C-alpha positions in Angstrom: -19.0 -5.8 46.5 -17.3 -5.4 43.1 -19.5 -4.5 40.2 -18.6 -4.6 36.5 -18.8 -1.2 34.9 -18.2 0.0 31.4 -17.0 3.6 31.8 -18.4 5.7 29.0 -16.7 8.9 27.8 -15.1 9.8 31.1 -13.2 13.0 30.9 -10.0 12.9 32.8 -8.9 16.2 34.2 -5.2 15.5 34.0 -3.3 13.5 31.4 0.2 13.7 30.2 -0.5 13.0 26.5 -3.7 12.5 24.6 -3.9 10.9 21.2 -6.8 12.0 19.0 -7.9 11.5 15.4 -9.4 13.9 12.8 -13.2 13.5 13.5 -13.9 13.9 9.8 -11.7 11.0 8.7 -11.5 7.3 9.4 -9.4 4.6 7.8 -10.2 0.9 7.3 -7.0 -1.1 6.7 -5.5 -4.5 7.2 -3.5 -3.1 10.1 -6.5 -1.8 12.1 -9.1 -4.5 11.5 -9.1 -8.1 12.7 -6.0 -9.1 14.5 -4.0 -6.2 13.0 -0.5 -6.5 11.7 1.7 -9.6 11.4 3.9 -9.3 14.4 2.0 -10.5 17.5 4.6 -10.4 20.3 2.0 -10.8 23.1 -1.2 -12.6 23.8 -2.9 -11.8 27.1 -6.4 -12.0 28.6 -8.5 -9.7 30.8 -10.9 -10.4 33.6 -13.9 -10.3 31.2 -12.8 -13.1 28.9 -11.4 -11.0 26.2 -8.0 -11.8 24.5 -5.6 -9.1 23.7 -2.7 -8.9 21.3 -0.7 -6.3 19.4 -0.4 -6.3 15.6 2.4 -4.5 13.7 3.7 -4.2 10.2 7.1 -3.4 8.9 5.6 -0.2 7.4 5.3 1.1 10.9 1.6 0.6 11.2 -0.2 -1.4 13.8 -2.7 -1.6 16.6 -3.7 -2.9 20.0 -6.3 -5.6 19.5 -9.0 -6.9 21.7 -10.6 -10.2 20.5 -14.1 -10.6 21.9 -15.5 -13.4 19.6 -14.7 -15.0 16.3 -16.2 -12.1 14.6 -15.6 -9.0 16.8 -12.2 -7.4 17.0 -11.5 -4.0 18.5 -8.5 -2.1 17.3 -6.8 0.9 18.8 -4.8 1.9 15.8 -1.4 3.6 15.5 -2.0 4.4 11.8 -4.0 7.6 12.0 -6.2 7.4 15.1 -3.0 7.4 17.1 -4.5 5.9 20.2 -1.1 4.5 21.0 2.3 5.6 19.8 3.7 3.8 16.8 5.8 0.8 17.7 5.9 -2.9 18.4 3.7 -4.0 21.3 5.7 -6.3 23.6 3.4 -6.8 26.7 0.0 -6.1 28.1 -1.1 -6.1 31.7 -4.2 -5.1 33.7 -4.4 -3.8 37.2 -7.1 -5.1 39.6 -9.7 -2.6 38.4 -9.1 -3.3 34.7 -6.9 -0.3 33.8 -4.7 -1.4 30.9 -0.9 -0.9 30.6 0.7 -1.5 27.2 4.4 -1.9 26.9 5.9 -1.1 23.5 9.2 -0.1 21.8 8.0 3.5 22.3 7.3 3.4 26.0 4.3 2.4 28.1 0.7 3.6 27.4 -2.3 3.3 29.7 -6.0 4.0 29.7 -8.8 3.7 32.2 -11.6 4.0 29.6 -10.1 3.0 26.2 -10.8 6.5 24.9 -8.2 8.7 26.5 -4.6 7.3 26.6 -1.6 8.5 28.6 1.8 7.8 27.3 5.0 7.5 29.3 8.5 7.6 27.7 11.9 9.1 28.2 10.4 12.7 28.1 8.2 12.3 31.2 9.9 9.5 33.2 13.4 8.7 34.3 13.6 5.9 31.7 17.0 5.7 30.0 15.5 3.6 27.1 11.9 3.7 25.8 11.7 0.0 25.0 9.3 -1.7 27.5 9.4 -5.5 26.9 7.6 -6.6 30.0 4.9 -5.2 32.4 3.7 -6.6 35.8 1.3 -5.3 38.4 2.4 -5.2 42.0 0.7 -4.4 45.3 -1.5 -1.4 45.4 -1.8 -1.6 41.6 1.8 -0.4 41.2 3.2 -0.9 37.8 6.6 -2.5 37.1 8.4 -2.6 33.7 11.4 -4.2 32.2 13.1 -1.7 29.8 15.7 -3.0 27.4 18.4 -1.5 25.2 21.4 -2.8 23.1 23.5 -0.9 25.7 22.8 -2.9 28.9 23.7 0.1 31.1 20.5 1.8 29.8 18.2 -1.1 30.5 16.4 -1.3 33.8 13.3 -1.8 35.9 10.6 1.0 36.0 8.3 1.4 38.9 5.1 3.6 39.0 3.2 4.2 42.3 0.4 6.0 40.6 2.0 9.4 40.9 5.8 9.1 40.4 8.0 6.9 38.2 11.3 5.5 39.5 13.9 3.7 37.4 16.4 1.1 38.6 19.6 0.4 36.7 22.7 -1.6 37.5 24.2 1.7 38.6 21.4 2.5 41.1 20.3 -0.9 42.3 21.2 -4.5 42.8 20.6 -5.3 39.1 23.8 -6.9 37.7 25.8 -4.9 35.2 25.7 -6.0 31.6 22.5 -8.0 32.0 20.0 -8.4 29.2 16.7 -8.0 31.1 13.8 -10.0 29.6 10.7 -10.5 31.9 9.2 -9.5 35.2 6.6 -11.2 37.5 5.2 -10.3 40.9 4.5 -12.9 43.5 1.8 -13.0 46.2 4.2 -11.4 48.7 4.8 -8.5 46.3 8.3 -9.7 45.5 9.4 -8.8 42.0 11.1 -11.5 40.0 13.2 -10.5 37.0 14.5 -12.9 34.3 17.6 -12.1 32.3 20.5 -13.8 30.5 22.7 -14.3 33.6 20.1 -15.6 36.1 17.1 -14.6 38.1 16.7 -11.5 40.3 14.3 -11.0 43.2 13.5 -7.6 44.8 11.3 -7.4 47.9 11.3 -3.6 47.9 14.6 -3.4 49.9 16.9 -6.2 49.0 18.0 -7.5 45.6 19.0 -11.1 45.3 20.7 -12.7 42.3 20.1 -16.4 41.7 22.4 -18.3 39.4 23.2 -21.9 38.6 26.2 -21.5 40.9 24.3 -20.4 44.0 20.8 -21.9 43.5 18.9 -24.7 41.9 18.7 -22.9 38.5 19.9 -25.4 35.9 20.9 -22.7 33.5 21.7 -19.0 33.9 20.0 -18.0 30.6 16.4 -17.4 31.9 13.9 -16.4 29.2 10.7 -15.9 31.2 9.4 -16.0 34.7 5.9 -16.8 36.0 4.2 -17.3 39.4 1.8 -20.3 39.9 -1.2 -20.5 42.2 1.0 -21.9 45.0 3.2 -18.8 44.8 6.1 -20.8 43.3 8.4 -19.2 40.9 8.8 -20.8 37.4 11.9 -19.9 35.5 12.1 -20.9 31.8 15.6 -21.7 30.7 14.9 -23.1 27.2 15.2 -26.8 27.6 13.8 -26.9 31.1 11.7 -25.1 33.7 13.2 -24.6 37.2 10.6 -24.2 40.0 11.4 -22.5 43.3 9.0 -22.7 46.2 11.0 -20.3 48.4 13.2 -23.0 49.9 13.7 -25.8 47.4 14.2 -26.1 43.6 12.6 -28.7 41.4 12.8 -29.1 37.6 10.7 -30.1 34.6 12.8 -31.0 31.6 13.0 -33.2 28.5 12.7 -36.3 30.6 9.1 -35.3 31.3 8.3 -34.1 27.8 7.4 -36.1 24.7 9.9 -34.2 22.6 13.6 -33.4 22.8 15.8 -30.5 21.7 13.4 -28.0 23.1 14.3 -24.3 22.7 11.4 -22.8 24.6 10.9 -19.0 24.8 7.5 -18.6 26.3 5.7 -20.0 29.4 2.2 -19.6 30.8 0.4 -21.1 33.8 -3.2 -21.5 34.9 -4.1 -23.7 37.8 -2.5 -27.1 37.0 -2.2 -26.3 33.3 1.0 -25.3 31.6 1.9 -24.2 28.1 5.5 -23.9 26.9 6.2 -22.6 23.4 9.3 -22.6 21.3 10.3 -19.6 19.2 11.6 -20.5 15.8 11.2 -24.2 16.6 7.4 -23.9 16.2 6.5 -26.5 18.8 4.3 -26.2 21.9 4.1 -28.3 25.0 0.7 -28.6 26.7 0.1 -29.9 30.2 -3.5 -30.5 31.3 -2.7 -31.3 34.9 -1.7 -34.9 34.3 -0.2 -35.4 30.9 2.2 -33.6 28.6 1.5 -33.4 24.9 3.3 -31.6 22.1 2.2 -30.2 18.8 4.0 -28.7 15.8 2.5 -25.3 14.8 4.4 -24.4 11.7 4.9 -20.7 12.8 7.3 -18.6 14.7 5.8 -18.4 18.2 6.3 -15.3 20.3 4.0 -15.7 23.4 1.6 -18.0 25.1 -1.3 -17.7 27.5 -4.0 -19.8 29.2 -7.4 -18.2 29.8 -9.8 -18.6 32.7 -11.6 -21.4 30.8 -8.4 -23.4 30.4 -8.1 -22.6 26.7 -4.5 -22.5 25.4 -3.4 -19.5 23.4 -0.3 -18.7 21.4 0.7 -15.7 19.3 3.3 -15.6 16.5 4.1 -14.2 13.1 0.8 -13.6 11.4 -1.2 -15.8 13.8 -3.1 -15.8 17.1 -4.3 -19.3 17.8 -6.3 -21.1 20.5 -6.9 -24.7 21.6 -9.8 -25.5 23.8 -9.2 -29.2 23.7 -10.8 -29.8 20.3 -7.9 -28.6 18.2 -6.3 -25.4 17.1 -8.2 -22.5 15.6 -6.1 -19.9 13.9 -6.9 -16.2 13.7 -5.1 -14.5 10.9 -5.3 -11.4 8.8 -7.2 -13.5 6.2 -10.1 -14.5 8.5 -10.6 -11.7 11.0 -10.9 -8.4 9.1 -9.7 -6.7 5.9 -7.1 -9.2 4.6 -5.3 -6.7 2.4 -4.9 -3.0 1.6 -5.3 -3.8 -2.1 -9.0 -4.0 -2.9 -11.3 -4.2 -6.0 -14.7 -3.2 -4.8 -16.8 -1.8 -2.0 -20.6 -2.2 -1.8 -23.0 -1.0 0.9 -26.2 -3.0 0.9 -29.7 -1.9 1.9 -29.1 -2.9 5.5 -26.0 -0.7 5.8 -23.6 -3.6 5.8 -20.3 -3.0 4.0 -19.0 -5.6 1.6 -15.4 -5.7 0.2 -13.8 -7.6 -2.6 -10.0 -8.0 -2.8 -7.3 -10.1 -4.3 -6.0 -11.8 -1.1 -9.0 -12.7 1.1 -11.8 -13.0 -1.4 -15.0 -11.4 -0.1 -15.6 -9.8 3.3 -18.7 -8.5 5.1 -18.4 -5.8 7.8 -21.7 -6.0 9.6 -20.4 -3.6 12.3 -18.9 -4.7 14.6 -18.8 -8.2 13.1 -16.5 -9.4 10.3 -16.8 -12.5 8.2 -14.4 -13.5 5.4 -15.2 -15.9 2.5 -12.1 -17.2 0.9 -9.8 -20.3 0.8 -7.4 -18.8 3.5 -10.0 -18.2 6.1 -9.0 -21.2 8.2 -12.5 -22.7 8.2 -14.0 -20.0 10.4 -16.5 -19.2 7.7 -17.5 -20.7 4.4 -15.3 -20.8 1.3 -18.0 -21.3 -1.3 -15.7 -22.6 -4.1 -16.2 -26.4 -4.7 -14.1 -26.4 -7.9 -10.9 -24.5 -8.5 -10.4 -22.0 -5.7 -9.2 -18.5 -5.9 -8.5 -15.8 -3.3 -9.6 -13.0 -5.7 -12.9 -11.5 -5.0 -14.2 -9.1 -7.6 -17.6 -7.5 -7.1 -20.8 -7.4 -4.9 -24.4 -6.3 -5.5 -27.9 -6.7 -4.2 -30.8 -7.6 -6.4 -34.5 -6.5 -6.2 -35.4 -9.3 -3.8 -32.7 -8.4 -1.4 -30.4 -11.2 -2.4 -26.7 -10.5 -2.0 -24.5 -11.6 -4.9 -20.7 -11.7 -5.0 -18.2 -13.0 -7.5 -14.7 -14.4 -7.7 -12.1 -14.2 -10.5 -10.8 -17.5 -11.9 -11.6 -20.2 -14.3 -14.4 -21.7 -12.3 -16.5 -18.5 -12.6 -18.1 -18.3 -9.2 -21.1 -16.2 -8.4 -22.6 -16.6 -4.9 -26.2 -15.8 -4.3 -27.4 -15.2 -0.7 -31.2 -15.3 -0.5 -32.6 -12.3 1.4 -29.1 -11.2 2.2 -29.1 -13.5 5.3 -25.4 -14.3 5.0 -25.3 -16.3 8.3 -27.7 -18.9 6.8 -24.8 -20.6 5.0 -27.0 -23.6 4.1 -29.2 -21.4 1.9 -26.3 -20.0 -0.2 -26.6 -20.8 -3.9 -23.3 -21.3 -5.6 -23.2 -20.7 -9.3 -20.1 -21.8 -11.3 -19.0 -23.0 -14.7 -20.7 -26.4 -14.3 -24.2 -25.3 -13.3 -24.6 -21.9 -15.0 -23.0 -21.6 -18.4 -20.0 -23.5 -19.9 -18.3 -20.2 -20.8 -18.7 -18.6 -17.4 -15.2 -17.7 -16.2 -13.3 -14.9 -14.4 -16.2 -12.7 -13.3 -15.2 -9.0 -12.9 -18.5 -7.2 -12.1 -22.0 -8.1 -11.0 -25.0 -5.7 -11.1 -28.7 -6.5 -10.8 -31.6 -4.9 -12.5 -34.5 -3.4 -10.6 -36.6 -6.4 -11.6 -35.5 -10.1 -11.8 -32.2 -10.1 -13.8 -28.6 -10.3 -12.6 -25.8 -9.4 -15.0 -22.2 -10.5 -14.7 -19.4 -9.1 -16.8 -16.4 -11.3 -17.4 -12.8 -10.6 -18.4 -13.2 -11.1 -22.2 -16.0 -8.5 -22.5 -18.9 -11.0 -22.5 -21.9 -10.6 -20.2 -23.9 -13.3 -18.5 -27.5 -12.8 -17.5 -29.3 -14.8 -14.9 -33.1 -14.7 -15.1 -34.4 -15.4 -11.6 -38.0 -16.0 -12.8 -37.0 -18.5 -15.5 -34.0 -19.8 -13.5 -31.9 -19.6 -16.7 -28.5 -18.3 -17.8 -27.8 -16.5 -21.1 -24.5 -15.3 -22.5 -24.4 -12.0 -24.4 -21.3 -11.1 -26.4 -20.1 -8.8 -29.2 -22.4 -9.6 -32.1 -24.9 -11.3 -29.9 -26.8 -8.4 -28.2 -23.6 -6.4 -27.6 -21.9 -4.1 -30.0 -18.6 -4.0 -28.2 -16.6 -5.7 -25.5 -18.3 -4.8 -22.1 -16.3 -2.5 -19.8 -19.1 -1.5 -17.3 -22.6 -2.4 -16.1 -25.2 0.0 -14.9 -28.7 -0.6 -13.4 -31.2 1.6 -15.3 -34.8 2.5 -14.6 -37.7 0.2 -15.4 -35.7 -3.0 -15.2 -33.2 -2.0 -17.9 -29.5 -2.9 -17.9 -26.9 -0.6 -19.5 -23.6 -2.1 -20.7 -20.8 0.2 -21.5 -17.9 -0.3 -24.0 -15.4 1.7 -25.9 -17.6 4.3 -27.6 -21.1 3.2 -26.8 -23.8 1.7 -24.6 -25.9 -1.4 -25.1 -29.3 -1.3 -23.4 -31.2 -4.5 -22.4 -34.9 -4.0 -22.0 -37.1 -7.0 -21.5 -35.4 -9.3 -24.0 -34.4 -6.6 -26.5 -31.1 -4.9 -27.0 -30.6 -1.4 -28.4 -27.4 0.5 -29.0 -26.4 4.1 -28.1 -23.5 5.5 -30.0 -21.3 7.8 -27.8 -18.8 8.7 -30.5 -20.6 12.0 -31.4 -20.2 13.0 -27.7 -16.5 12.2 -27.7 -17.0 9.7 -24.9 -14.5 6.8 -24.9 -13.9 3.9 -22.6 -16.9 3.9 -20.3 -15.8 2.9 -16.8 -18.9 3.3 -14.8 -22.7 3.9 -15.3 -25.1 5.2 -12.7 -28.6 6.7 -12.6 -29.7 9.3 -10.1 -33.1 9.7 -8.4 -34.4 11.7 -11.3 -33.3 9.0 -13.8 -30.5 11.1 -15.2 -27.7 8.9 -16.6 -24.2 9.6 -15.4 -21.1 8.1 -17.1 -17.5 8.1 -16.0 -14.9 7.8 -18.8 -11.2 7.0 -18.7 -10.3 10.1 -20.9 -12.7 12.9 -20.5 -14.2 13.0 -17.1 -17.8 12.9 -16.0 -21.0 13.0 -18.2 -24.7 13.5 -17.5 -27.5 12.8 -19.9 -30.9 14.0 -18.9 -32.7 12.4 -21.8 -32.1 15.4 -24.1 -28.8 17.1 -23.3 -25.3 15.8 -22.5 -23.2 17.8 -20.0 -19.5 17.1 -19.4 -17.2 18.0 -16.5 -13.5 17.5 -17.0 -10.2 19.0 -15.8 -10.4 21.9 -18.2 -13.8 23.2 -17.2 -14.0 22.2 -13.5 -12.0 21.3 -10.5 -12.8 17.6 -10.8 -10.2 15.3 -9.3 -9.1 13.8 -12.6 -10.4 12.9 -16.1 -10.2 9.1 -15.4 -13.4 8.6 -13.5 -13.5 5.2 -11.8 -16.8 5.2 -9.9 -20.0 7.2 -9.2 -22.4 7.2 -6.3 -25.2 9.3 -4.9 -26.4 10.2 -1.4 -30.0 10.5 -0.2 -30.1 14.2 -1.3 -29.0 13.1 -4.8 -25.6 14.7 -4.6 -23.0 13.1 -6.9 -19.8 11.6 -5.8 -17.0 10.4 -8.0 -13.6 8.8 -7.6 -10.9 9.7 -10.2 -7.2 9.6 -10.8 -4.3 9.9 -13.2 -1.8 7.2 -12.5 -0.7 6.8 -16.2 1.1 10.0 -17.0 3.5 11.7 -14.7 3.0 13.7 -12.5 0.5 11.3 -10.9 -2.5 12.5 -8.9 -6.0 11.5 -7.9 -8.8 11.9 -5.3 -12.5 12.2 -5.1 -15.0 14.9 -5.8 -18.7 15.7 -5.1 -21.3 18.3 -5.9 -25.0 18.8 -6.3 -25.0 18.5 -10.1 -25.1 22.2 -10.9 -22.3 24.5 -11.9 -18.6 23.4 -12.3 -17.4 23.6 -8.8 -16.8 20.4 -6.9 -15.7 19.8 -3.4 -12.5 17.9 -4.1 -10.0 16.0 -2.0 -6.6 15.1 -3.5 -3.9 12.9 -2.3 -1.1 15.0 -0.9 -3.2 18.0 0.0 -5.8 16.2 2.2 -5.8 13.2 4.6 -6.7 10.9 1.7 -4.5 7.9 1.9 -3.6 7.3 -1.8 -4.0 9.0 -5.2 -5.3 5.9 -7.0 -8.9 6.0 -5.9 -10.7 3.1 -7.6 -14.2 3.1 -6.1 -16.5 5.2 -4.0 -19.7 4.6 -2.0 -21.8 6.8 0.3 -23.6 5.2 3.3 -26.8 6.3 5.1 -24.8 8.2 7.6 -23.2 10.4 4.9 -19.8 8.8 5.2 -17.9 8.7 1.9 -16.0 5.5 1.4 -13.1 5.7 -1.0 -11.2 2.7 -2.1 -7.6 4.0 -2.1 -5.6 1.4 -3.9 -2.9 -0.2 -1.8 -3.9 1.8 1.2 -7.3 0.3 2.2 -10.3 2.6 2.6 -10.3 6.3 3.4 -13.6 7.4 4.9 -14.7 11.0 5.0 -17.7 12.8 6.4 -17.8 16.7 6.4 -20.1 16.6 9.4 -17.9 14.1 11.3 -17.6 10.4 10.9 -20.9 8.7 12.1 -22.2 5.1 12.3 -19.2 3.6 14.0 -20.6 3.6 17.5 -21.0 -0.2 17.2 -17.2 -0.3 17.5 -16.8 -0.3 21.3 -13.4 1.1 22.2 -14.3 1.6 25.9 -12.8 -0.7 28.5 -14.7 -3.0 30.8 -13.7 -2.2 34.4 -14.2 -3.9 37.8 -14.8 -1.2 40.4 -16.4 -0.7 43.7 -19.3 1.7 43.0 -19.3 3.1 46.5 -15.6 4.0 46.1 -16.0 6.0 42.9 -14.9 9.6 43.1 -17.8 10.9 41.1 -17.7 14.6 40.3 -18.2 17.1 37.6 -15.2 15.8 35.6 -17.3 12.7 34.7 -19.8 12.6 31.9 -21.8 9.8 33.4 -21.8 6.0 33.8 -24.1 3.1 34.3 -23.9 0.0 36.4 -24.0 -2.9 35.8 -22.9 -2.5 32.2 -23.4 -4.9 30.4 -26.7 -5.7 31.9 -29.6 -8.1 31.3 -32.8 -6.0 31.9 -32.0 -2.8 33.8 -29.1 -0.6 34.8 -28.6 2.3 37.1 -27.5 5.6 35.4 -25.4 8.0 37.4 -24.7 11.6 36.3 -23.5 14.9 37.7 -25.7 18.0 37.6 -24.4 21.5 38.2 -27.9 23.0 38.5 -31.2 21.5 39.7 -33.0 21.6 36.3 -35.1 18.6 35.1 -33.2 16.3 32.8 -34.7 14.7 29.7 -33.7 11.1 29.0 -33.9 9.4 25.6 -32.6 6.0 24.6 -31.6 5.2 21.0 -30.7 1.9 19.4 -27.6 1.3 17.2 -29.5 2.6 14.2 -30.4 5.9 15.9 -34.1 5.0 16.5 -35.6 6.3 19.8 -36.8 3.3 21.9 -37.6 5.1 25.2 -38.0 8.7 26.4 -38.9 10.2 29.8 -38.0 13.1 32.1 -36.3 13.1 35.5 -37.8 16.1 37.4 -36.2 15.8 40.8 -32.6 16.8 40.3 -30.1 17.7 42.9 -26.9 19.6 42.4 -24.1 17.0 42.4 -24.6 13.2 41.9 -27.9 11.9 40.6 -29.1 8.5 39.6 -32.1 6.7 38.1 -33.0 3.2 37.1 -33.3 2.5 33.4 -35.3 -0.6 32.5 -34.8 -2.0 28.9 -36.3 -5.4 29.5 -38.6 -5.0 26.5 -35.6 -4.3 24.1 -33.5 -6.8 22.3 -29.9 -7.4 23.4 -27.5 -5.0 21.7 -25.9 -1.6 22.0 -27.9 1.4 23.1 -27.2 5.1 23.8 -28.8 7.0 26.6 -28.8 10.8 26.0 -29.3 13.0 29.0 -30.1 16.7 28.3 -31.3 19.8 30.0 -31.0 23.5 29.4 -27.3 23.5 30.0 -26.4 19.8 29.9 -26.1 17.1 27.3 -24.4 13.8 27.8 -24.6 10.4 26.0 -23.8 7.1 27.7 -23.2 3.9 25.9 -25.1 0.9 27.2 -24.7 -2.8 26.4 -27.7 -5.1 27.0 -26.7 -8.7 27.1 
């Protein structure tokens, strides 16, 4: 009997190469969220219904991507995490147990758990070229590759038996000289079929046979792909036709069968009676449902195709992975699956720990780990685009009011401010959309939104005016220079007791229950207020664009700048506090050469900050425009043009919801379970209960504690009867809600944590 297992944190005793990241840094970028980069050369599925692709950018950054649902995407990044080597991903294959093999321009990389990766290239195999364009699994879970090179003599076929790699070239096998190898497939008899530009090759382990249009039923020698159907027939794609070989006779499907002509197909996929054939630059797909051929124009360069176990058609191409389940095409792009751009304007962490982003290409995104939703005109209809009038892709700011409503704003002439009651963003019908026609006739180009601690929401717009929404009165008021304000607004800050502070060139205007008062900052030498924050003791903190950071305790002003401290820069862009009331700032100098910038934090005493600068730390960019600290102590910095750099001096925490483990299909009785394994559970995922297995070196009692995704203990007990070697117990979580849990096992000399998924 085969049982689905999710192997958690298995330590492999022997690997050839391990990629690891700095545990104190994490990066959130366009290339490692959603479907990753733009170049999706492969789309493939696994035995668990997940779809896989590879995203890559011309800036040499990308990721391996697993698509679980419309909102959950797992990325194994090449940017900093280095799970995989950097390079285009050309093919993905899974063996019978679920071990993944990823072919790329940098070799072939494999993993059995998703956490530890082994890489094979020219340094540890007989490969003569590192470029692996195709991967297939043979009998006994042997691995076969097609390696290519501009010099055909270096191209060949790799073979791995689980221990040793072999490599066949035209000089050492029956592969024809000068051939451009393209694809490989393995039939039910373990015969390998290789497509290339001068025919089709079969290899049964001993004999190589070359099929051409001259000696077989191939209609053309230029074979682009090869596939095996459920009748063990070989399908050879030759561009304008498919030649099918059943072992003795050849048949053909061509343009006489299709509803379109002039086909230049480059990709072929089969599932039962279904077929998908996709053009490359021609942008057309041919779909066969078992009885009828149809065609569709996709308006994109298509690189690969696939049909999943449910009969859903998939294609991948430049910037798009798309599916058609019979009801039309749904497109997954960088603009609806993750962070749409590395240029961002705001980060906000709400009271539920959800991260919200505003940027100039995708609008507004929420990262409710591990789920992503994107609210903008380019999201392909997967989620709302709450802009009934003139639409814009530019999101600007996010906040949360005293009632827990989430607010976010867009730039543009229609002046959008979206109010989400109780922060329940999935209740789209409850969203309240404020714009120029139902709020105030001058409401345009919102730049910042901040709520008071009572019932007011303030929105600063591009011309320095401020709009106030009174939730109790359900009314909008415009405040401007000469009407409540004494200068053009440059910053908003929530003050104590329901007050709102508005910063401008050399002053502050304070709104308090209908009354405005002004604070002159000129005597303090403070110019250009960029940000305003109040700490837990009601001290006011200001960031200026010329003279650093200021604190006002109600009596005394204190200033930290580059001349009297090690602050990152005098241009302070944002301020935040953690639960211990430590102060965090982002700052930069990108106006006068030499440019520099970073972020700093301290406890508010003395002149010494902990400072991280671009160039001397892993910070991704010098122009740090915003900063926020989450409940886990992670410091989120908005590094302009480079996404978000996240730092935690105690190690990044709170990302356990991103499941980078692999689902596997294994025979439990066949597992070689020893001291090299941390532990596992089966089944996993499970509905009510699961069996936990672990290895003990001494017979001491083991304490068991189960935590939910927020770190709350939901169950605790002790296992007293422990044997040296393999142990197990049944864990029942039937009273818990579906979700991710962590089972911690500990004794005097043992501590292990196993990830559990309750479905």
